[in-house]
C-alpha positions in Angstrom: -24.1 98.1 14.6 -22.3 96.3 11.8 -24.2 93.2 10.8 -22.2 90.5 9.0 -23.0 87.0 7.8 -20.5 84.3 9.0 -20.1 80.7 10.0 -19.3 79.5 13.5 -16.0 77.6 13.2 -15.2 77.0 16.9 -16.9 76.9 20.3 -15.2 76.9 23.6 -17.7 77.2 26.5 -19.8 80.4 25.7 -17.3 81.8 23.2 -18.1 81.3 19.5 -15.4 82.0 16.9 -17.3 83.2 13.8 -15.6 83.5 10.4 -17.0 86.2 8.1 -18.1 84.7 4.8 -17.0 87.8 2.8 -13.4 88.3 3.8 -12.6 85.4 6.1 -11.9 87.6 9.2 -12.6 85.9 12.5 -14.5 87.3 15.5 -15.0 85.8 19.0 -18.6 86.4 19.8 -21.2 85.7 22.6 -24.7 84.5 21.9 -27.7 86.8 22.5 -29.7 85.9 25.6 -32.8 85.4 23.4 -31.4 82.0 22.3 -31.7 80.7 25.8 -35.3 81.8 26.0 -36.0 80.2 22.6 -34.1 77.1 23.9 -31.8 77.2 20.9 -28.0 76.9 21.1 -25.6 78.0 18.4 -23.6 75.1 16.9 -20.3 74.9 15.2 -21.2 74.9 11.5 -24.1 77.3 11.9 -24.4 80.2 9.5 -25.2 83.3 11.5 -25.8 87.0 11.4 -23.6 88.8 13.9 -22.7 92.2 15.1 -19.0 92.7 14.3 -18.8 95.8 16.6 -20.3 94.4 19.8 -19.3 90.8 19.0 -22.8 89.3 19.5 -24.5 86.6 17.4 -27.9 88.0 16.4 -29.5 85.3 14.3 -29.0 81.6 13.6 -29.8 80.9 10.0 -31.7 77.8 8.8 -29.8 74.5 9.2 -29.8 71.7 6.6 -29.0 69.2 9.3 -27.4 68.8 12.7 -25.8 66.0 14.8 -26.2 65.6 18.5 -23.1 63.6 19.2 -20.9 65.5 18.1 -22.9 68.7 18.2 -22.4 70.2 14.8 -24.6 71.5 11.9 -24.6 71.9 8.1 -22.5 68.8 7.5 -22.0 67.4 4.0 -20.1 64.1 4.8 -19.1 62.1 7.8 -15.8 60.2 8.0 -16.6 57.2 10.3 -13.2 56.2 11.7 -13.5 52.5 12.6 -10.9 50.5 14.3 -10.4 46.9 13.3 -8.4 46.1 16.4 -7.4 47.9 19.7 -10.2 48.8 20.2 -11.8 45.8 18.5 -14.1 46.2 15.5 -17.6 47.1 16.7 -20.2 46.5 13.9 -23.0 47.6 16.2 -21.6 51.1 16.7 -20.7 51.4 13.0 -24.2 50.5 11.9 -25.7 52.9 14.5 -23.5 55.7 13.2 -24.3 55.0 9.6 -28.0 54.9 10.3 -28.0 58.2 12.2 -25.8 59.9 9.5 -28.1 58.6 6.7 -31.1 59.9 8.6 -29.6 63.4 8.7 -28.9 63.4 5.0 -25.2 63.3 5.4 -22.9 61.1 3.2 -21.2 58.4 5.3 -17.6 57.5 4.4 -16.2 54.5 6.3 -12.4 54.6 7.0 -11.0 51.5 8.7 -7.9 51.8 10.8 -5.3 49.5 12.4 -5.4 46.8 9.8 -1.7 46.3 10.4 -2.5 44.9 13.9 -4.6 42.0 12.5 -3.5 38.4 12.3 -4.1 36.6 9.0 -7.1 34.8 10.6 -8.6 38.1 11.9 -8.1 39.8 8.6 -9.9 37.0 6.8 -12.8 37.3 9.2 -13.1 41.0 8.9 -12.6 41.2 5.1 -16.3 40.1 4.7 -17.4 43.3 6.5 -15.2 45.5 4.4 -16.4 43.8 1.1 -20.0 44.0 2.1 -20.1 47.7 3.0 -18.5 48.4 -0.4 -21.0 46.2 -2.1 -24.1 48.0 -0.8 -22.8 51.3 -2.0 -20.7 53.0 0.8 -17.3 54.5 0.1 -14.9 52.4 2.1 -11.2 53.3 2.5 -8.3 52.3 4.7 -6.5 55.0 6.7 -3.3 54.4 4.7 -5.0 55.7 1.5 -4.1 59.3 2.4 -4.2 60.7 -1.2 -7.7 59.3 -1.8 -9.0 60.7 1.5 -7.5 64.2 0.8 -9.5 64.5 -2.4 -12.8 64.0 -0.6 -12.6 67.2 1.4 -12.8 69.8 -1.4 -15.8 72.0 -1.1 -17.3 70.0 1.7 -17.9 70.3 5.4 -16.7 67.0 6.9 -17.0 65.5 10.4 -14.8 62.9 11.8 -16.6 60.5 14.1 -16.3 56.9 15.4 -15.1 54.9 18.3 -12.9 56.5 20.9 -9.4 55.3 20.3 -10.0 54.5 16.6 -7.5 57.1 15.4 -9.5 60.2 14.4 -6.9 62.7 15.6 -4.0 60.5 14.4 -5.5 60.3 10.9 -5.9 64.1 10.8 -2.3 64.5 11.9 -1.1 62.1 9.1 -3.2 64.0 6.5 -1.7 67.3 7.7 1.2 67.0 10.2 1.1 70.8 10.9 -2.2 70.3 12.7 -0.4 68.6 15.6 -3.7 67.5 17.2 -3.2 65.9 20.6 -3.7 62.2 20.8 -3.3 59.7 23.6 -2.8 56.1 24.2 -5.4 53.4 24.3 -6.6 52.3 27.8 -6.1 48.6 27.7 -8.3 48.0 30.7 -11.3 49.5 29.0 -10.3 48.7 25.4 -11.2 52.2 24.3 -9.4 55.4 23.9 -9.1 58.3 26.3 -11.1 61.4 25.2 -8.4 63.8 24.0 -10.3 66.4 22.0 -11.9 69.0 24.3 -13.8 71.2 21.9 -15.3 71.2 18.4 -13.7 73.3 15.7 -13.8 73.6 11.9 -10.3 73.4 10.3 -9.6 74.5 6.7 -8.2 71.5 5.0 -7.7 70.5 1.4 -10.2 73.0 0.0 -12.9 72.2 2.6 -13.7 72.4 6.3 -13.1 69.5 8.7 -14.3 69.1 12.2 -12.2 67.2 14.8 -14.7 66.2 17.4 -14.7 64.5 20.8 -14.8 60.7 20.8 -17.8 59.1 22.6 -18.9 55.8 23.9 -22.7 56.4 24.1 -25.0 57.4 21.3 -28.7 57.9 21.0 -31.1 57.6 18.1 -32.8 60.8 19.4 -36.1 61.5 17.7 -35.8 58.7 15.2 -38.7 56.2 15.0 -38.3 52.5 14.3 -39.5 53.2 10.8 -36.8 55.8 10.4 -34.2 53.2 11.5 -35.5 50.7 9.0 -35.6 53.2 6.2 -32.0 54.1 6.6 -30.7 50.6 6.3 -30.0 51.0 2.6 -29.4 47.3 2.0 -32.9 46.5 3.2 -34.5 49.0 0.8 -33.6 47.0 -2.3 -35.8 44.1 -1.0 -38.5 45.6 1.3 -41.1 46.0 -1.4 -41.0 42.3 -2.0 -42.3 41.7 1.5 -45.8 40.5 2.1 -46.7 43.6 4.1 -46.3 47.1 2.7 -44.9 48.4 6.0 -43.0 45.3 7.0 -40.5 45.9 9.8 -38.5 42.8 8.9 -38.9 41.5 12.4 -41.7 39.0 13.3 -43.7 39.2 10.0 -44.1 36.2 7.8 -43.1 36.2 4.1 -40.5 38.8 4.7 -38.1 39.1 1.8 -35.4 40.8 3.8 -35.3 37.9 6.3 -35.0 35.5 3.4 -32.1 37.5 2.0 -30.4 37.3 5.3 -30.7 33.5 5.3 -29.5 33.4 1.7 -26.4 35.5 2.7 -27.3 38.5 0.5 -27.7 40.7 3.5 -24.9 40.5 6.1 -26.2 38.8 9.3 -24.5 41.3 11.6 -26.4 44.1 9.9 -29.7 42.4 10.4 -28.9 41.5 14.1 -27.8 45.1 14.8 -31.0 46.4 13.2 -33.2 44.1 15.4 -31.1 45.3 18.4 -31.9 48.9 17.5 -35.6 48.6 17.1 -36.3 46.2 20.0 -34.4 48.1 22.7 -36.2 51.4 22.3 
């Protein structure tokens, strides 16, 4: 038995491509049956010990985080690819993604796409969102800012996520044309993209590793509590200790400073409405 430490860089069905950390050699491995008994599944991004002779994953090492949709672990930053049109801008999905990513101690980076499709009136309407997310501390870029985006990858494990049809695969192809990742047209009837990526893999890119992951139209907060959701709205945190109640949920309580800041326009109304939607529909 030759035990080596590596990282899972691709999963297709029950085959796991593991890259050895020492020399970069890749092995296609199966997972030991013990993981099924333990109700644990290896994930792309996992650091593992594996048998290089028999091609079996022996141990999954401790994860710093993991995402359920997409299924990936040990992520440093998440590029949230967000369409402004075709499909239309969806603030609810964006805020849901940001909240889940923050909860998992992953740095969110918002990348807006398809600004060229906006009319002048639409652009004026959507500029307030772009300005606000920047103001509260998020890195916000347009998909045309390729040089700035490339610099973000070095030394990081990044995941691309966001709406179906927002342009995740297209952006990766623009960043590195040799990737030649398959894309498909938008379904006009559904106003969302067709799912084109069939598996998750980590790609070496600009000094880091990047995951191109399947698009999705459904997302769950999983094991997050309402308090977890509240605590990961970073624009609320600035004001929450000015509320009357120490554990204020900024919902039906009186003397809530967060609600006052919404009325004053210091907190974006859509953010607050999305927050209420998240905590009241659980």
